[in-house]
N, C-alpha and C positions, 0 to 999 in steps of 0.2 A: 123443443125449439128446432126449427128447420135450419140446417146448415146449407148455406149457398156456396157453390164453388166459385172461386175467384181465380183468374189467371195468375200464375205465379209471377210473371213478368210485370203485370199490372200492379200486383201487391208490392213488389220491390221498387216500383216507380216512385213511390212516396219516400222522401228523404228520411223521415222519422222511422218508418217501417224498415227501411234499409239499414239505418243505424242500429235499431233493435236487433235485426237479423245478424248484423256483423258482430254485435256483442255476444249473441248466442253461439256464433261460430267459435268464439274464444272459449266459452264455457256455459253450461246450463245455468239459468238464473230464474229467480222469482220476480214477480211484478215489482215489488218494492225495491229490489236491488237494481233493476233496470231503471226505475223512475229516479233513483238517486243520481244516476249517471247521465240523465237526459233532461233537457229543459221543458219537459211536459209532465203533467200530473199522472198519478197512478191510474185513475180511470181512463185517461187517454192511452196510456201504455197498454192497459187491458184491451181496449178497443182495437189498437193496432195488432196486438197478439192474436185477437180473434180473426182478423183479416188474414194474417199470416198462416194461422191454423187452417182456415177455410181454403186457403190456396195450397195446402199440403206441404208448407215449408217448415212448420214447427209442430211439435207434439208436446203434450204436457202430462205430468204425473203428479199425484198427490203426495206431499211430504208433510204429514201432520195436518196443520190447518192452512197450509199454503200450497199453491200450485207452482211447480218448477217446469220451466219451458226449455226445450232443447231443439236443435236443428233436426228435422226429419230427413234422414239419409235418403229415403225413397224420393222425397221431393227434390233433393239435390240431383238425384239421377235424372229426373225429368228435365231439369234445367241444363244439365250436362249434355243430354241427348239433343236438346234444341241447339245448344251452342255447337256441338259436333256437326249437326246437319247444316247450320248456317256457314260454318267454317269450310266444310266440304264444298258447298256451292260457291263460296267466295273464292276458294283456291282453284276450282275448275274454271270459273270466269276469268280469273287472273291468268291462268295458263293459256286459255284461248286467246285472250288479248295479247299476251306476250308472243305467242306463236304467230298471230296475225301481223303484229308489228315486225317481227323478224322476217316473215315472208315478204311483207311490203318493202322492207329495207333491201332485201335481196333483189327484188324486182327492180327497184330504183337503181341499184348498182349495175345490174345487167343493162338497163336502158342507157346508162351513162357511158358504158364501155362500147356500145354499138357506134360504128362510124357514121 
């Protein structure tokens, strides 16, 4: 079967997948365990896990006759790098806006002091 890459942010955009992912952050779980905690069927949980796996956010391992899913730390690193990049850009834009406001305020005060 061909695995299609899915953007991790898109994968987490679905509320059910995000809920599954959040449960896996707490601890690795099998499909049946996850299905008991969610208002969706086991087949639906399996489909959501497949999307999360294709997005690189979860990994699985065999334990007897079941598959146990866990958060993929490498996938988390990708998300973290994206957030760090967004945050850096946001802070730089905020700094530029704050400095411009400060400069504009100083210019206005100077104009007001002129006779």
